[in-house]
C-alpha atoms as an extended CHARMM CRD file, in Angstrom:
* protein
*
        99  EXT
         1         1  MET       CA             66.9100000000      -85.0820000000     -197.0490000000  PROA      1               0.0000000000
         2         2  ASP       CA             64.6090000000      -85.3060000000     -194.0330000000  PROA      2               0.0000000000
         3         3  PHE       CA             64.0650000000      -87.0220000000     -190.7020000000  PROA      3               0.0000000000
         4         4  ILE       CA             61.1800000000      -89.1450000000     -189.5450000000  PROA      4               0.0000000000
         5         5  SER       CA             60.7500000000      -90.4880000000     -186.0380000000  PROA      5               0.0000000000
         6         6  ASN       CA             58.5570000000      -92.9850000000     -184.2520000000  PROA      6               0.0000000000
         7         7  ASP       CA             57.6510000000      -93.8430000000     -180.6800000000  PROA      7               0.0000000000
         8         8  PRO       CA             57.0500000000      -97.6080000000     -180.5630000000  PROA      8               0.0000000000
         9         9  ALA       CA             55.0380000000      -99.2110000000     -177.7590000000  PROA      9               0.0000000000
        10        10  TYR       CA             58.1610000000     -100.0990000000     -175.7540000000  PROA      10              0.0000000000
        11        11  GLY       CA             59.0330000000      -96.4020000000     -175.4340000000  PROA      11              0.0000000000
        12        12  GLN       CA             62.4360000000      -96.1060000000     -177.1540000000  PROA      12              0.0000000000
        13        13  ARG       CA             62.0300000000      -93.3820000000     -179.7890000000  PROA      13              0.0000000000
        14        14  PHE       CA             64.0110000000      -93.8230000000     -182.9860000000  PROA      14              0.0000000000
        15        15  HSD       CA             64.8840000000      -91.4440000000     -185.8010000000  PROA      15              0.0000000000
        16        16  SER       CA             65.4960000000      -92.1480000000     -189.4470000000  PROA      16              0.0000000000
        17        17  LEU       CA             67.4800000000      -89.9180000000     -191.7930000000  PROA      17              0.0000000000
        18        18  ASN       CA             66.1750000000      -90.4370000000     -195.3250000000  PROA      18              0.0000000000
        19        19  ILE       CA             67.9950000000      -89.0890000000     -198.3610000000  PROA      19              0.0000000000
        20        20  VAL       CA             66.0030000000      -89.2180000000     -201.5950000000  PROA      20              0.0000000000
        21        21  ASP       CA             67.0980000000      -88.3480000000     -205.1220000000  PROA      21              0.0000000000
        22        22  ASP       CA             64.3320000000      -85.9490000000     -206.2430000000  PROA      22              0.0000000000
        23        23  PHE       CA             64.8820000000      -86.7960000000     -209.9120000000  PROA      23              0.0000000000
        24        24  THR       CA             64.7110000000      -90.6090000000     -209.7430000000  PROA      24              0.0000000000
        25        25  ARG       CA             62.7460000000      -90.7890000000     -206.4480000000  PROA      25              0.0000000000
        26        26  GLU       CA             65.3140000000      -93.3700000000     -205.2990000000  PROA      26              0.0000000000
        27        27  CYS       CA             66.0700000000      -93.4750000000     -201.5940000000  PROA      27              0.0000000000
        28        28  VAL       CA             69.8800000000      -93.3920000000     -201.7020000000  PROA      28              0.0000000000
        29        29  ALA       CA             70.4810000000      -93.5800000000     -197.9440000000  PROA      29              0.0000000000
        30        30  ILE       CA             68.6440000000      -94.4120000000     -194.7430000000  PROA      30              0.0000000000
        31        31  GLU       CA             70.3380000000      -94.0210000000     -191.3610000000  PROA      31              0.0000000000
        32        32  VAL       CA             68.4180000000      -95.1850000000     -188.2780000000  PROA      32              0.0000000000
        33        33  ASP       CA             69.3260000000      -94.6460000000     -184.6160000000  PROA      33              0.0000000000
        34        34  THR       CA             67.8800000000      -93.3710000000     -181.3720000000  PROA      34              0.0000000000
        35        35  LEU       CA             69.7410000000      -90.0920000000     -181.8250000000  PROA      35              0.0000000000
        36        36  LEU       CA             71.1110000000      -88.4920000000     -185.0060000000  PROA      36              0.0000000000
        37        37  HSD       CA             73.0990000000      -85.2520000000     -184.7940000000  PROA      37              0.0000000000
        38        38  GLY       CA             74.5280000000      -83.0470000000     -187.5380000000  PROA      38              0.0000000000
        39        39  VAL       CA             77.9180000000      -84.7850000000     -187.3410000000  PROA      39              0.0000000000
        40        40  ARG       CA             76.2270000000      -88.1060000000     -188.1150000000  PROA      40              0.0000000000
        41        41  VAL       CA             74.4420000000      -86.5120000000     -191.0800000000  PROA      41              0.0000000000
        42        42  VAL       CA             77.8410000000      -85.3660000000     -192.3630000000  PROA      42              0.0000000000
        43        43  HSD       CA             79.2030000000      -88.9300000000     -192.1190000000  PROA      43              0.0000000000
        44        44  VAL       CA             76.2760000000      -90.2670000000     -194.1500000000  PROA      44              0.0000000000
        45        45  LEU       CA             76.7440000000      -87.5550000000     -196.7990000000  PROA      45              0.0000000000
        46        46  GLU       CA             80.4740000000      -88.2830000000     -197.0030000000  PROA      46              0.0000000000
        47        47  ARG       CA             79.7250000000      -91.9700000000     -197.6690000000  PROA      47              0.0000000000
        48        48  LEU       CA             77.2750000000      -90.9460000000     -200.3980000000  PROA      48              0.0000000000
        49        49  ARG       CA             79.7580000000      -88.5200000000     -201.9290000000  PROA      49              0.0000000000
        50        50  GLU       CA             82.3760000000      -91.2820000000     -202.2050000000  PROA      50              0.0000000000
        51        51  ILE       CA             79.9280000000      -93.8090000000     -203.6660000000  PROA      51              0.0000000000
        52        52  ARG       CA             77.6420000000      -91.7120000000     -205.9180000000  PROA      52              0.0000000000
        53        53  GLY       CA             78.6550000000      -88.0850000000     -205.8100000000  PROA      53              0.0000000000
        54        54  LEU       CA             76.3070000000      -85.3650000000     -204.6050000000  PROA      54              0.0000000000
        55        55  PRO       CA             74.2010000000      -82.6900000000     -206.2680000000  PROA      55              0.0000000000
        56        56  ALA       CA             75.2340000000      -79.0650000000     -205.7780000000  PROA      56              0.0000000000
        57        57  PRO       CA             71.9670000000      -78.0700000000     -204.0520000000  PROA      57              0.0000000000
        58        58  ILE       CA             70.7510000000      -80.3100000000     -201.2060000000  PROA      58              0.0000000000
        59        59  THR       CA             67.1880000000      -79.5580000000     -200.0530000000  PROA      59              0.0000000000
        60        60  VAL       CA             66.6680000000      -79.6890000000     -196.2850000000  PROA      60              0.0000000000
        61        61  ASP       CA             64.2260000000      -78.3730000000     -193.7180000000  PROA      61              0.0000000000
        62        62  ASN       CA             65.1350000000      -76.0140000000     -190.8860000000  PROA      62              0.0000000000
        63        63  SER       CA             65.6890000000      -78.6440000000     -188.1890000000  PROA      63              0.0000000000
        64        64  PRO       CA             68.6880000000      -78.1620000000     -185.8660000000  PROA      64              0.0000000000
        65        65  GLU       CA             70.5560000000      -81.0940000000     -187.4240000000  PROA      65              0.0000000000
        66        66  PHE       CA             70.4790000000      -79.4240000000     -190.8460000000  PROA      66              0.0000000000
        67        67  ALA       CA             70.8100000000      -75.7870000000     -189.7660000000  PROA      67              0.0000000000
        68        68  GLY       CA             73.7640000000      -76.4210000000     -187.4470000000  PROA      68              0.0000000000
        69        69  LEU       CA             77.4330000000      -75.6510000000     -187.8930000000  PROA      69              0.0000000000
        70        70  ALA       CA             78.5440000000      -79.2230000000     -188.6780000000  PROA      70              0.0000000000
        71        71  LEU       CA             76.4940000000      -79.5110000000     -191.8740000000  PROA      71              0.0000000000
        72        72  ASP       CA             77.1340000000      -75.9000000000     -192.8900000000  PROA      72              0.0000000000
        73        73  ALA       CA             80.9170000000      -76.3350000000     -192.6010000000  PROA      73              0.0000000000
        74        74  TRP       CA             80.7500000000      -79.6380000000     -194.4920000000  PROA      74              0.0000000000
        75        75  ALA       CA             78.6710000000      -78.1180000000     -197.3280000000  PROA      75              0.0000000000
        76        76  TYR       CA             81.1810000000      -75.3020000000     -197.7290000000  PROA      76              0.0000000000
        77        77  GLN       CA             84.1220000000      -77.7290000000     -197.7920000000  PROA      77              0.0000000000
        78        78  ALA       CA             82.2950000000      -80.0570000000     -200.2320000000  PROA      78              0.0000000000
        79        79  SER       CA             81.3320000000      -77.1540000000     -202.5600000000  PROA      79              0.0000000000
        80        80  SER       CA             77.6750000000      -78.0290000000     -202.0760000000  PROA      80              0.0000000000
        81        81  THR       CA             74.7740000000      -75.7010000000     -201.3050000000  PROA      81              0.0000000000
        82        82  LEU       CA             72.1070000000      -76.2900000000     -198.6790000000  PROA      82              0.0000000000
        83        83  SER       CA             68.7150000000      -75.2270000000     -199.9690000000  PROA      83              0.0000000000
        84        84  PHE       CA             66.3860000000      -74.6780000000     -197.0020000000  PROA      84              0.0000000000
        85        85  ILE       CA             62.6230000000      -74.9760000000     -197.4260000000  PROA      85              0.0000000000
        86        86  GLN       CA             60.4860000000      -72.1470000000     -196.0660000000  PROA      86              0.0000000000
        87        87  PRO       CA             59.8480000000      -72.5370000000     -192.3180000000  PROA      87              0.0000000000
        88        88  GLY       CA             56.4570000000      -74.0910000000     -191.6660000000  PROA      88              0.0000000000
        89        89  LYS       CA             56.1240000000      -75.4310000000     -195.2380000000  PROA      89              0.0000000000
        90        90  PRO       CA             56.8820000000      -79.1890000000     -194.9940000000  PROA      90              0.0000000000
        91        91  VAL       CA             55.1150000000      -79.8480000000     -198.3010000000  PROA      91              0.0000000000
        92        92  GLU       CA             58.0730000000      -78.2020000000     -200.0710000000  PROA      92              0.0000000000
        93        93  ASN       CA             60.3770000000      -81.0000000000     -198.9130000000  PROA      93              0.0000000000
        94        94  GLY       CA             59.8510000000      -83.3130000000     -201.8740000000  PROA      94              0.0000000000
        95        95  LEU       CA             59.4740000000      -80.6490000000     -204.5250000000  PROA      95              0.0000000000
        96        96  PRO       CA             62.2000000000      -79.0850000000     -206.6450000000  PROA      96              0.0000000000
        97        97  ARG       CA             62.6750000000      -75.3980000000     -205.9070000000  PROA      97              0.0000000000
        98        98  VAL       CA             61.9410000000      -72.8410000000     -208.5890000000  PROA      98              0.0000000000
        99        99  GLN       CA             64.4950000000      -70.0460000000     -208.4570000000  PROA      99              0.0000000000
């Protein structure tokens, strides 16, 4: 799960939340808006949980949307674990973690 953003020529920055299944490499959700907070991430994950179910570990980076209270409280309630990549190591984002 990660964000990308873009600044088009007309100046309105947009963000895209992309959730990818690391095993199948399928993009299971994309949420696009000018602003995406942790509460919005929780809503997207709830939709996914109802439709497909969720894995126990969810790999995320250390951005405020993922490290905030909204997602942490949701993960606890959903019996899911947030697996944070090492700060400053964005190449870990698409790789399974070796424990």
